[in-house]
C-alpha positions in Angstrom: 66.0 164.3 35.5 67.8 160.8 33.8 69.6 159.1 36.3 73.0 157.4 35.5 74.8 154.0 36.5 78.6 154.6 36.2 81.7 152.8 36.9 85.2 155.2 37.1 88.6 154.3 34.9 91.0 153.9 38.0 88.7 150.8 38.7 89.3 149.3 35.2 92.8 150.4 35.5 93.2 148.2 38.1 91.2 145.6 37.2 91.2 144.6 33.8 88.9 142.5 32.5 86.5 143.4 35.3 82.6 143.5 33.9 79.7 144.4 35.7 75.9 143.1 34.5 73.5 145.6 35.7 69.6 144.7 35.8 67.0 147.2 35.9 63.8 146.2 36.4 60.4 148.8 36.8 57.7 148.1 38.1 58.0 144.9 40.1 56.5 143.3 42.9 57.9 141.8 45.5 56.1 139.2 47.1 57.8 136.1 49.4 59.3 133.4 47.1 57.2 131.2 45.9 58.0 127.3 46.8 59.4 127.1 43.2 62.1 129.5 43.7 62.3 128.6 47.5 63.1 124.4 45.7 65.5 126.3 43.5 67.6 127.4 46.0 67.5 124.8 48.4 68.9 122.6 45.0 71.9 125.4 44.4 72.8 124.9 48.2 73.1 121.0 48.0 74.9 121.1 45.0 77.1 124.1 46.5 78.1 121.1 49.2 79.0 118.5 46.6 81.5 120.9 44.7 82.7 123.4 47.7 84.2 122.4 51.3 85.2 124.7 54.1 88.7 123.6 53.0 88.5 124.1 49.0 86.6 127.4 49.3 89.3 129.9 49.2 91.0 128.3 46.2 87.9 128.2 43.8 89.4 130.7 40.7 86.1 132.4 41.1 86.7 133.0 44.9 90.4 133.5 44.9 89.9 136.2 42.2 87.8 138.5 45.0 90.6 137.3 47.4 93.2 138.8 45.5 91.1 142.2 44.8 90.6 142.9 48.1 94.1 142.1 49.2 95.0 144.1 45.9 93.1 147.2 47.7 94.5 146.7 51.0 91.4 144.7 52.5 92.2 141.4 54.6 90.1 139.1 52.7 90.1 136.9 56.0 88.5 139.9 57.8 86.4 141.6 55.4 85.6 138.7 53.4 83.9 139.6 49.7 80.2 138.6 49.6 80.1 135.5 47.6 82.6 133.7 49.9 80.8 134.9 52.7 77.6 133.5 51.7 79.1 130.3 50.1 80.6 129.7 53.5 77.3 130.1 55.4 75.7 127.2 53.0 78.6 125.3 53.9 77.8 125.3 57.2 74.6 123.1 56.0 71.8 124.9 57.5 69.0 126.2 54.5 69.2 130.3 54.3 67.0 132.0 55.4 64.3 133.1 52.4 63.6 137.0 52.8 61.4 137.8 50.0 61.6 137.0 45.6 63.9 140.1 44.3 66.8 139.3 47.4 66.5 135.4 46.9 66.8 135.3 43.2 69.7 137.4 43.9 71.2 135.0 46.4 69.9 131.8 44.0 71.6 133.6 41.2 75.2 134.2 43.4 75.2 130.4 44.7 74.9 129.1 41.3 77.5 131.1 39.6 79.9 132.0 42.7 79.9 135.4 41.7 79.1 138.7 43.6 74.9 139.4 43.1 72.6 141.2 44.8 69.9 144.1 44.5 69.9 147.2 45.0 66.0 149.6 45.3 66.2 151.9 43.3 62.6 153.8 44.4 64.6 156.9 46.0 67.8 156.7 44.5 67.5 160.3 42.7 70.9 161.3 41.6 73.5 159.2 40.0 74.8 156.0 41.3 78.0 154.6 40.5 81.5 152.3 41.6 84.7 154.6 42.7 87.5 154.8 45.1 86.6 156.6 48.0 88.0 159.6 49.3 87.3 159.2 53.6 84.3 161.8 53.2 81.5 159.6 52.4 79.1 158.6 55.0 77.6 155.1 55.3 74.8 153.6 57.2 75.0 149.9 57.2 71.6 147.8 57.2 71.4 146.4 60.7 73.1 149.1 63.1 72.6 152.5 63.7 76.1 154.0 63.4 78.0 156.1 60.8 80.9 154.9 59.2 83.3 156.5 57.3 85.2 154.6 54.1 88.9 154.3 53.9 90.2 156.7 51.3 90.8 154.8 48.4 88.5 151.6 49.0 85.7 150.8 46.6 82.6 152.0 47.2 79.2 152.3 45.5 77.8 155.2 46.3 74.8 157.8 45.5 76.9 160.5 45.5 78.6 160.9 48.7 75.8 158.5 50.5 77.6 154.8 50.2 75.3 152.6 49.5 77.7 149.3 49.8 81.2 149.7 51.7 84.8 147.5 50.1 82.9 146.7 46.9 80.9 143.8 47.3 81.3 143.5 51.2 78.4 144.8 53.0 74.9 146.9 51.6 73.7 150.1 53.7 70.1 151.2 54.8 69.2 153.2 52.0 69.0 150.9 49.1 67.9 147.8 51.0 64.9 145.7 49.0 62.0 145.6 51.1 58.5 144.2 50.2 57.3 147.3 48.8 59.8 147.9 46.4 58.9 148.7 42.6 62.2 149.3 41.1 65.6 147.9 41.1 69.0 146.8 40.0 71.0 143.8 40.3 74.3 144.0 40.3 76.5 141.6 38.6 79.9 141.6 39.5 82.3 139.4 36.5 85.8 139.5 37.4 87.9 137.1 35.8 88.1 134.0 35.4 84.4 135.0 34.3 84.3 135.8 30.8 82.2 138.7 28.9 79.9 135.4 27.5 79.4 134.1 30.6 78.5 137.2 32.0 76.0 137.9 29.6 74.2 134.8 30.2 74.3 135.3 33.8 72.7 138.7 33.3 69.9 137.1 31.1 69.4 134.5 33.7 69.3 137.3 36.5 66.7 139.1 34.0 64.9 136.1 33.0 64.0 135.4 37.0 63.0 138.8 37.6 60.6 139.0 35.1 58.9 135.6 36.0 58.2 135.9 39.4 58.3 140.1 40.0 57.2 141.1 36.4 57.6 144.6 35.6 59.7 146.0 32.8 63.1 143.8 32.8 66.5 144.7 30.8 70.2 144.9 31.4 73.4 146.0 30.4 76.9 145.7 30.6 79.3 148.8 32.3 83.1 147.8 30.8 85.8 150.0 30.4 84.6 151.0 26.6 81.2 151.9 28.0 81.9 153.3 31.6 77.9 154.8 32.3 74.5 154.0 31.7 71.2 155.6 32.2 69.3 154.0 35.2 65.7 155.0 33.7 
């Protein structure tokens, strides 16, 4: 059975110009990050500290766009920070980010360099369609790092497999189900491109991520762009 990745039309209606890159990789390996990748991550951290400060971070156009998107959905961005803002704030504190694994660190590197929400989900054990849609409130979410079951608020943007939430509040917090681990062999990497990121930039960033995955993790790698004109792609 072919698995698909979809984004519901109401999200594109609410956020015109939003494009969603999906880097797909099968047959990958996920070892600890090699020195070359760690060095690139440290350089990206240093460069970000030279561009932003805790006082200026929310005015950066790419972060401000996500804060405004959250506010338009009734989510307080100061209480539930978009992932890219949360990551950038960690970098600005001055301590090196911990390295987790090659696939995870590739997403972190690309997110810091481009100031966009970029992160991987393992799809080894995904059996159905996955997608981004508005929650009904009946879905279940088991967050990584906690032994609780939550339910999203109706109208919340959620990334799901059926009624299992993989990420709450669009880019906020990931579930256990698609966590990338050393044994992961198949992934999809979300590249969330909200204006002012242009369609050309979204393509270039997907190419960057795909090249990093192929270089450091092997496998068969390609990318697709989900948009209002192409709201559904194959995962296989």
